[in-house]
C-alpha positions in Angstrom: 0.1 0.3 0.1 3.0 2.3 0.8 4.4 1.9 -2.5 1.1 3.0 -4.0 1.1 5.7 -2.4 4.2 7.2 -3.2 3.4 6.3 -7.1 0.4 8.2 -6.9 1.1 11.3 -4.9 2.8 13.0 -7.9 0.0 12.2 -10.2 -2.9 13.8 -7.9 -0.7 17.1 -7.2 -0.3 17.6 -10.7 -4.2 17.1 -11.7 -4.8 19.8 -9.1 -2.2 22.2 -9.7 -2.8 22.1 -13.6 -6.3 22.7 -12.7 -5.4 26.6 -11.0 -4.9 28.3 -14.2 -8.1 27.1 -15.2 -10.1 28.5 -12.7 -8.5 32.2 -12.8 -11.7 33.1 -15.1 -14.4 32.3 -12.2 -12.3 33.4 -8.7 -10.0 36.3 -8.8 -6.3 34.5 -7.8 -5.4 37.5 -5.9 -8.4 37.4 -3.9 -8.2 33.5 -3.3 -4.3 34.4 -2.2 -5.6 37.0 0.6 -9.2 36.3 1.3 -9.9 35.0 4.9 -9.5 31.4 5.1 -10.5 28.3 7.7 -7.1 27.0 8.9 -7.3 23.1 8.7 -3.8 22.2 9.4 -0.7 24.0 11.0 2.6 22.7 11.7 6.0 23.9 13.2 8.4 22.6 10.6 12.1 23.6 9.7 14.1 23.2 7.1 15.9 19.6 6.6 18.2 21.1 3.8 18.6 24.0 1.3 19.4 28.1 2.2 16.1 29.0 3.1 14.9 28.7 6.6 11.9 27.3 7.2 9.4 27.6 10.3 6.1 26.2 9.9 3.5 25.6 7.5 -0.2 25.8 7.4 -2.8 24.2 5.4 -6.3 26.2 4.4 -9.6 25.6 3.2 -10.8 28.8 1.4 -14.3 29.2 -0.2 -14.9 29.6 -3.7 -17.0 32.6 -5.1 -18.4 30.3 -7.5 -18.6 26.6 -7.3 -16.2 24.8 -9.9 -16.9 21.6 -11.7 -13.9 19.0 -11.8 -15.7 17.2 -14.2 -15.5 13.9 -12.6 -19.2 13.2 -12.1 -19.2 14.6 -8.5 -20.6 18.0 -7.1 -18.9 21.1 -8.4 -15.8 22.3 -5.7 -17.2 24.5 -3.2 -13.7 25.3 -1.8 -10.3 25.3 -2.6 -6.9 24.2 -0.4 -4.6 26.7 0.2 -0.6 25.7 1.5 1.5 28.7 3.2 4.8 27.9 3.9 6.3 30.6 6.5 9.9 31.3 6.6 12.1 32.5 9.6 13.1 36.0 7.8 11.7 38.2 5.3 12.9 37.3 1.6 13.5 39.6 -1.3 11.1 40.1 -3.6 12.0 37.3 -6.4 9.7 34.6 -8.2 9.9 31.7 -5.8 8.1 27.8 -6.2 6.6 25.8 -4.1 7.7 21.8 -4.6 5.3 19.4 -3.9 7.4 16.2 -4.4 9.0 16.7 -7.8 6.5 19.1 -9.5 7.0 23.0 -9.0 4.1 25.5 -8.8 4.8 29.3 -8.7 4.5 30.4 -5.4 3.1 34.1 -4.7 4.8 36.2 -1.8 1.5 37.6 0.4 4.1 38.6 3.2 7.8 39.6 3.2 7.9 35.9 5.0 5.0 34.0 3.4 4.6 31.9 0.2 0.9 30.6 -1.1 0.2 28.5 -3.9 -3.7 27.6 -4.3 -4.8 23.6 -5.2 -8.0 22.6 -6.8 -8.7 19.1 -5.4 -11.6 17.3 -3.4 -8.9 15.5 -1.3 -4.8 15.4 -0.7 -2.6 12.3 0.5 -2.0 12.4 4.2 1.9 12.5 5.3 3.0 11.6 2.0 3.7 14.9 0.2 7.6 16.2 0.4 7.7 19.9 0.5 10.0 22.5 -0.5 10.5 26.5 -1.8 13.0 27.8 -3.9 13.5 30.3 -6.4 11.7 29.7 -9.8 14.5 29.8 -11.9 16.4 27.2 -9.5 15.1 23.5 -10.4 18.2 21.9 -8.9 17.3 19.2 -6.3 20.4 20.6 -4.3 19.0 24.3 -4.6 15.6 23.5 -2.9 14.9 24.3 0.8 13.2 20.8 2.0 10.8 21.2 4.9 11.5 18.7 7.2 7.9 17.4 7.7 5.7 15.8 4.9 2.3 17.2 4.4 -0.1 16.7 7.3 -3.3 16.8 5.8 -6.8 16.0 8.8 -8.4 13.1 8.4 -11.7 15.0 6.8 -9.9 16.2 4.1 -7.4 13.1 3.5 -7.5 11.3 0.5 -7.9 7.6 0.4 -5.7 5.1 -1.3 -8.4 4.2 -4.1 -8.8 7.8 -4.4 -5.7 8.6 -5.2 -5.2 5.4 -7.6 -7.9 6.8 -9.6 -6.1 9.7 -10.1 -3.0 8.4 -11.1 -1.5 9.2 -14.6 0.6 6.9 -16.4 2.9 7.8 -19.0 3.4 5.0 -22.1 5.4 5.6 -24.8 4.9 3.1 -27.8 6.4 3.0 -31.7 3.6 4.1 -34.3 4.0 2.5 -37.7 2.6 4.3 -41.0 4.2 6.8 -43.4 6.3 8.7 -41.0 7.4 6.6 -38.1 7.3 7.7 -35.1 6.6 7.8 -31.4 3.5 7.9 -29.5 3.1 9.5 -25.7 0.0 8.1 -24.3 -0.8 9.8 -21.4 -4.4 8.5 -19.5 -6.4 10.4 -17.1 -6.5 13.4 -18.7 -10.3 14.4 -18.2 -9.3 18.3 -16.4 -7.1 19.0 -19.5 -8.9 17.4 -22.3 -12.0 18.8 -21.0 -11.0 22.6 -21.7 -9.0 21.8 -25.1 -9.8 24.5 -27.7 -11.2 26.8 -24.5 -10.4 29.9 -24.1 -7.3 28.7 -21.9 -5.7 26.2 -24.3 -3.2 23.4 -23.3 0.2 23.4 -24.7 1.8 19.9 -24.1 5.8 20.7 -23.7 8.3 17.9 -24.1 12.2 19.0 -23.5 11.3 22.1 -24.2 9.6 21.5 -27.3 5.8 22.4 -27.6 3.8 19.0 -29.2 0.7 18.6 -30.8 -2.1 16.0 -29.6 -5.3 15.0 -29.0 -7.8 13.8 -26.4 -9.5 10.4 -27.4 -13.4 9.7 -26.0 -11.5 7.4 -22.9 -9.9 10.9 -20.9 -6.2 9.6 -23.2 -4.2 12.2 -24.3 -2.3 11.0 -27.5 0.9 13.0 -28.8 2.8 12.3 -31.5 6.3 12.5 -32.1 9.2 11.5 -35.2 11.8 9.1 -34.6 14.3 11.9 -34.8 12.7 14.1 -32.9 12.2 11.5 -30.0 16.1 11.0 -30.3 16.4 14.5 -29.7 14.7 14.3 -26.4 17.0 14.0 -23.6 16.2 10.8 -21.4 15.0 12.0 -17.9 13.9 15.4 -19.7 10.7 17.2 -18.2 7.1 16.2 -19.9 4.9 19.3 -18.5 1.6 21.1 -19.7 1.4 25.1 -20.1 -1.9 26.6 -19.4 -3.1 30.0 -21.1 -1.9 31.4 -24.2 0.7 33.6 -25.1 2.9 35.0 -22.5 0.6 33.4 -19.7 1.6 29.6 -20.9 4.9 30.2 -19.6 3.5 31.3 -16.1 1.5 28.4 -15.4 3.0 25.0 -16.0 2.7 21.7 -14.3 5.2 19.0 -14.9 3.2 15.7 -15.6 6.3 13.2 -15.4 10.1 13.3 -16.7 11.0 11.2 -20.1 12.1 7.5 -19.8 13.2 6.8 -22.9 13.7 2.8 -21.6 10.1 2.5 -21.2 9.2 2.7 -24.9 7.4 -0.4 -25.9 9.6 -2.3 -28.7 
């Protein structure tokens, strides 16, 4: 069971983080970051490693102005989570990011020593998510300031293993035959993302810094195709990510789905 939890943590976070930029049209992000919320967990926690000294974090529930439909055949969300990491000292104004496991989400400096992200999800896994903070440009693990404890989620708001398994994303690579041979990237459980394709908030799939075309099938699976030449140019271990929004906004709302594992390519 523990192995299942570890495999699904990244997935459940990506689902909710990716949805943040989709929701901006319904609730102003600045208001969600600053409006009164209900504290559901507050934990004193130092820094396990890294240059930024963390003192504590808190998880809050913030009511939405308008319910948001996750398109998962369940009632719309009435509230979202707000995660705030508090540092020992005030930090200079800069672009910072909060890491949930290996997913970095742009954080907003709501106070000189407090940074927040909004998470659109019904529940979160308890005591499995590793948190960290760093400057947004610092991607290396060695540059992250890791919080000494895992994210604590009260039972009332915690996800069960079955819920987490239902949100798990799997990336499959397989060779495609045709007039031009290539490689297909198949990502399952993509309902929240596939549901907004063609809307005013386009979603761009990025592999190793390159935008890649894709389509969604009726089973909420995302299928992208690249030529063998393009696949060979991609670096093994490169990020596979989604960028939400158009133009300049796309670079500011980016969620990593996973890392490219060329060895998993089906022969």
